[in-house]
Backbone as a chain_set.jsonl record, in Angstrom:
{"seq": "MAICARSATNHRRFAQTQAFRQLSHRFHGKGSGKMKTEKRMKKLEEEHLLRKMSSSDTPLGTVALLQEKQKAQKTPYIVLSGSGKSMNVNTITK", "coords": {"N": [[0.854, -1.178, 0.0], [0.68, 2.124, -0.92], [1.658, 5.193, 0.459], [0.329, 8.268, 0.082], [0.618, 11.534, 0.595], [-0.198, 14.962, 1.184], [1.469, 18.02, 1.675], [0.624, 20.291, 4.233], [1.33, 22.929, 4.137], [2.507, 23.736, 1.607], [1.218, 22.266, -0.354], [2.362, 20.16, -1.914], [2.981, 16.958, -3.354], [4.147, 14.067, -1.617], [6.767, 11.642, -1.724], [6.667, 8.11, -1.007], [8.425, 7.489, 1.139], [8.952, 10.027, 2.207], [6.399, 10.805, 3.009], [5.884, 8.9, 4.992], [7.899, 9.564, 6.801], [7.086, 12.128, 7.598], [4.624, 11.498, 8.781], [5.512, 9.873, 10.881], [7.081, 11.698, 12.337], [5.088, 13.49, 13.176], [3.518, 11.76, 14.752], [5.277, 10.918, 16.819], [5.978, 13.332, 17.856], [8.286, 14.687, 17.32], [10.873, 16.27, 15.338], [12.766, 16.732, 12.28], [16.342, 17.193, 12.267], [18.324, 20.246, 12.362], [20.222, 20.395, 10.25], [19.274, 18.486, 8.385], [16.781, 19.584, 7.784], [17.546, 22.034, 6.61], [18.926, 21.02, 4.406], [16.872, 19.715, 3.02], [15.215, 21.908, 2.425], [16.925, 23.37, 0.749], [17.127, 21.601, -1.395], [14.473, 21.613, -2.295], [14.273, 24.296, -3.132], [16.103, 24.303, -5.264], [14.815, 22.506, -7.019], [12.535, 24.011, -7.535], [13.662, 26.225, -8.875], [14.657, 24.912, -11.147], [12.266, 24.062, -12.362], [11.199, 26.534, -12.898], [12.982, 27.647, -14.717], [13.459, 28.067, -18.216], [13.264, 25.41, -20.463], [14.003, 25.355, -23.077], [15.853, 27.293, -23.649], [18.982, 29.012, -23.094], [20.669, 29.984, -20.004], [21.466, 32.635, -20.398], [19.685, 33.597, -22.21], [20.008, 33.351, -24.983], [18.703, 32.161, -27.21], [16.297, 33.539, -27.225], [17.238, 36.137, -27.782], [18.249, 35.72, -30.365], [15.877, 35.08, -31.738], [14.424, 37.483, -31.452], [16.055, 39.236, -32.917], [15.838, 38.062, -35.41], [13.117, 38.467, -35.956], [13.089, 41.261, -36.063], [14.687, 41.751, -38.296], [13.268, 40.449, -40.197], [13.906, 38.077, -41.548], [14.55, 34.629, -42.409], [16.887, 33.686, -41.376], [20.011, 34.215, -39.566], [23.002, 35.977, -39.617], [25.774, 35.054, -37.975], [28.489, 35.664, -37.794], [30.947, 37.373, -39.742], [32.737, 38.981, -42.459], [33.356, 42.267, -43.597], [31.54, 45.256, -44.564], [28.848, 44.973, -45.251], [28.007, 42.772, -43.828], [27.977, 43.544, -41.151], [25.557, 44.647, -40.466], [23.8, 42.665, -39.714], [24.669, 41.619, -37.281], [24.562, 40.441, -33.913], [23.85, 42.237, -31.02], [24.004, 43.079, -27.586]], "CA": [[0.0, 0.0, 0.0], [1.478, 3.342, -1.028], [1.193, 6.331, 1.237], [0.432, 9.516, -0.666], [0.138, 12.623, 1.441], [0.102, 16.306, 0.718], [1.91, 18.918, 2.727], [-0.402, 21.267, 4.586], [1.796, 24.291, 3.895], [2.741, 24.105, 0.208], [0.377, 21.43, -1.209], [3.069, 19.315, -2.857], [2.872, 15.535, -3.037], [5.336, 13.448, -1.059], [7.058, 10.247, -2.041], [6.243, 7.234, 0.077], [9.318, 7.62, 2.294], [8.766, 11.352, 2.798], [5.103, 10.805, 3.692], [6.034, 8.117, 6.217], [8.736, 10.346, 7.718], [6.255, 13.19, 8.159], [3.655, 10.849, 9.66], [6.243, 9.432, 12.067], [7.448, 12.886, 13.124], [3.88, 14.001, 13.841], [3.09, 10.8, 15.764], [6.201, 10.913, 17.951], [6.136, 14.686, 18.364], [9.657, 15.145, 17.102], [11.095, 16.706, 13.966], [14.1, 16.528, 11.729], [17.369, 18.083, 12.778], [18.543, 21.5, 11.643], [20.954, 20.137, 9.006], [18.38, 17.784, 7.458], [15.762, 20.539, 7.365], [18.182, 22.959, 5.669], [19.237, 20.267, 3.197], [15.606, 19.497, 2.321], [14.767, 23.199, 1.892], [17.808, 23.694, -0.368], [16.738, 20.722, -2.494], [13.202, 22.114, -2.81], [14.547, 25.538, -3.854], [16.729, 23.944, -6.53], [13.764, 21.948, -7.865], [11.686, 25.127, -7.946], [14.397, 26.989, -9.885], [14.705, 24.124, -12.373], [10.948, 24.136, -12.993], [10.981, 27.915, -13.321], [13.863, 27.942, -15.837], [13.007, 27.605, -19.515], [14.032, 24.252, -20.911], [14.394, 25.508, -24.477], [16.776, 28.404, -23.813], [20.135, 29.028, -22.204], [20.481, 30.951, -18.922], [21.688, 34.001, -20.876], [18.602, 33.981, -23.102], [20.556, 33.468, -26.325], [17.694, 31.811, -28.204], [15.345, 34.655, -27.267], [17.894, 37.234, -28.513], [18.285, 35.363, -31.779], [14.526, 35.18, -32.28], [14.087, 38.907, -31.549], [16.821, 39.787, -34.036], [15.267, 37.497, -36.618], [11.856, 39.171, -36.198], [13.391, 42.64, -36.436], [15.239, 41.761, -39.648], [12.288, 39.789, -41.058], [14.593, 37.08, -42.361], [14.511, 33.302, -41.787], [18.237, 33.318, -40.957], [20.802, 35.25, -38.909], [24.428, 35.829, -39.835], [26.41, 35.164, -36.672], [29.773, 36.322, -37.95], [31.302, 37.59, -41.141], [33.648, 40.087, -42.687], [32.837, 43.245, -44.546], [30.558, 46.201, -44.026], [27.483, 44.498, -45.46], [27.691, 41.768, -42.82], [27.853, 44.152, -39.824], [24.17, 45.013, -40.224], [23.073, 41.528, -39.144], [25.292, 41.07, -36.093], [23.761, 40.496, -32.69], [24.437, 43.001, -29.922], [23.152, 43.108, -26.386]], "C": [[0.895, 1.235, 0.0], [0.831, 4.464, -0.232], [1.401, 7.573, 0.379], [-0.177, 10.609, 0.191], [0.508, 13.945, 0.806], [0.514, 17.149, 1.907], [0.816, 19.941, 2.992], [0.028, 22.678, 4.209], [1.928, 24.638, 2.426], [2.055, 23.192, -0.788], [1.158, 20.641, -2.251], [2.985, 17.868, -2.396], [4.207, 15.01, -2.547], [5.527, 12.064, -1.659], [6.673, 9.407, -0.828], [7.117, 7.404, 1.316], [9.139, 8.969, 2.988], [7.447, 11.415, 3.564], [5.184, 10.033, 5.004], [6.848, 8.883, 7.252], [7.897, 11.439, 8.383], [5.231, 12.623, 9.144], [4.313, 10.433, 10.98], [6.619, 10.616, 12.958], [6.235, 13.45, 13.856], [3.452, 13.077, 14.988], [3.969, 10.869, 17.0], [6.455, 12.303, 18.524], [7.547, 15.223, 18.236], [9.79, 15.564, 15.642], [12.493, 16.383, 13.498], [15.064, 17.518, 12.354], [17.55, 19.299, 11.875], [19.198, 21.255, 10.282], [20.063, 19.463, 7.969], [17.309, 18.733, 6.919], [16.33, 21.519, 6.346], [18.471, 22.272, 4.339], [17.976, 20.059, 2.362], [15.091, 20.795, 1.698], [15.613, 23.619, 0.676], [17.435, 22.872, -1.6], [15.426, 21.201, -3.119], [13.389, 23.41, -3.601], [15.167, 25.255, -5.216], [15.713, 23.354, -7.502], [12.859, 23.049, -8.396], [12.368, 25.955, -9.034], [14.491, 26.235, -11.204], [13.372, 24.146, -13.108], [10.692, 25.514, -13.572], [11.789, 28.255, -14.579], [13.303, 27.35, -17.134], [13.886, 26.45, -19.977], [14.534, 24.408, -22.338], [15.4, 26.628, -24.704], [17.925, 28.28, -22.819], [19.889, 30.022, -21.071], [20.684, 32.406, -19.361], [20.599, 34.479, -21.832], [19.049, 34.134, -24.546], [19.509, 33.195, -27.396], [16.676, 32.946, -28.337], [15.939, 35.846, -28.021], [17.939, 36.956, -30.008], [16.916, 35.5, -32.437], [14.083, 36.639, -32.427], [14.78, 39.554, -32.745], [16.245, 39.305, -35.359], [13.944, 38.177, -36.961], [12.096, 40.599, -36.663], [13.89, 42.727, -37.875], [14.283, 41.17, -40.672], [12.965, 38.846, -42.052], [14.525, 35.73, -41.659], [15.877, 32.835, -41.282], [18.894, 34.492, -40.243], [22.268, 34.956, -39.194], [25.111, 36.074, -38.495], [27.757, 35.857, -36.739], [30.072, 36.473, -39.438], [32.261, 38.748, -41.257], [33.049, 41.018, -43.72], [31.771, 44.112, -43.926], [29.132, 45.718, -44.208], [27.063, 43.479, -44.412], [27.469, 42.384, -41.447], [26.416, 44.515, -39.488], [23.442, 43.899, -39.481], [23.7, 40.963, -37.883], [24.417, 41.295, -34.879], [24.526, 41.282, -31.634], [23.466, 43.005, -28.774], [22.826, 44.523, -25.994]], "O": [[1.778, 1.359, 0.849], [-0.386, 4.648, -0.257], [2.528, 7.886, -0.003], [-1.375, 10.587, 0.473], [1.423, 14.023, -0.014], [-0.024, 17.007, 3.005], [0.157, 20.402, 2.06], [-0.822, 23.54, 3.985], [1.509, 25.72, 2.016], [2.293, 23.331, -1.988], [0.672, 20.463, -3.368], [2.926, 17.588, -1.199], [5.265, 15.448, -2.998], [4.565, 11.402, -2.049], [6.389, 9.94, 0.245], [6.598, 7.458, 2.431], [9.171, 9.046, 4.217], [7.38, 12.006, 4.642], [4.622, 10.459, 6.013], [6.529, 8.859, 8.441], [7.991, 11.648, 9.593], [4.999, 13.196, 10.209], [3.743, 10.618, 12.055], [6.492, 10.547, 14.181], [6.335, 13.844, 15.018], [3.072, 13.546, 16.061], [3.458, 10.876, 18.12], [7.085, 12.432, 19.574], [7.946, 16.122, 18.977], [8.933, 15.255, 14.815], [13.3, 15.825, 14.241], [14.66, 18.545, 12.9], [17.003, 19.365, 10.774], [18.784, 21.834, 9.278], [20.094, 19.832, 6.795], [16.972, 18.688, 5.736], [15.688, 21.811, 5.337], [18.287, 22.862, 3.275], [18.005, 20.209, 1.14], [14.587, 20.788, 0.575], [15.086, 24.154, -0.299], [17.429, 23.388, -2.717], [15.286, 21.194, -4.342], [12.737, 23.606, -4.627], [14.806, 25.885, -6.209], [15.746, 23.67, -8.691], [12.462, 23.029, -9.561], [11.725, 26.344, -10.009], [14.414, 26.846, -12.27], [13.34, 24.238, -14.335], [10.046, 25.65, -14.612], [11.346, 29.049, -15.41], [12.739, 26.256, -17.131], [15.112, 26.517, -19.887], [15.411, 23.657, -22.763], [15.77, 26.89, -25.848], [17.845, 27.542, -21.837], [18.972, 30.836, -21.174], [20.125, 33.315, -18.747], [20.592, 35.645, -22.225], [18.513, 34.977, -25.266], [19.435, 33.922, -28.387], [16.247, 33.27, -29.444], [15.245, 36.495, -28.804], [17.697, 37.848, -30.821], [16.811, 35.983, -33.564], [13.439, 36.993, -33.414], [14.171, 40.321, -33.49], [16.177, 40.068, -36.323], [13.674, 38.439, -38.133], [11.399, 41.096, -37.548], [13.556, 43.67, -38.593], [14.46, 41.362, -41.875], [12.636, 38.826, -43.238], [14.449, 35.684, -40.431], [16.006, 31.705, -40.811], [18.404, 35.62, -40.302], [22.724, 33.824, -39.032], [25.037, 37.174, -37.945], [28.123, 36.575, -35.809], [29.504, 35.771, -40.275], [32.563, 39.419, -40.271], [32.318, 40.588, -44.611], [31.174, 43.766, -42.906], [28.277, 46.031, -43.38], [25.872, 43.338, -44.136], [26.797, 41.759, -40.627], [26.092, 44.677, -38.311], [22.544, 44.181, -38.688], [23.285, 39.891, -37.443], [23.625, 42.237, -34.834], [25.703, 41.024, -31.385], [22.251, 42.941, -28.967], [22.12, 44.744, -25.009]]}, "num_chains": 1, "name": "protein.A"}
């Protein structure tokens, strides 16, 4: 039998071991230690940041910059580098 519980504070589902740990802590009236609590909070923050981050772009937003430049130029391509004055028009700048 799988134990599926939801946290009362942030409404996220627990794995079976986490749900049992929470149930045990409530039953015995004790909690996790300071280090374990900090470690768990750090892990939750990292998971939240990963979900928040776009999976199709880099952290610097390179794909978004390329798409904006492509829309501004109204061309299906972007010249990333080149030589000559005619090529400088299509370079990407921040």
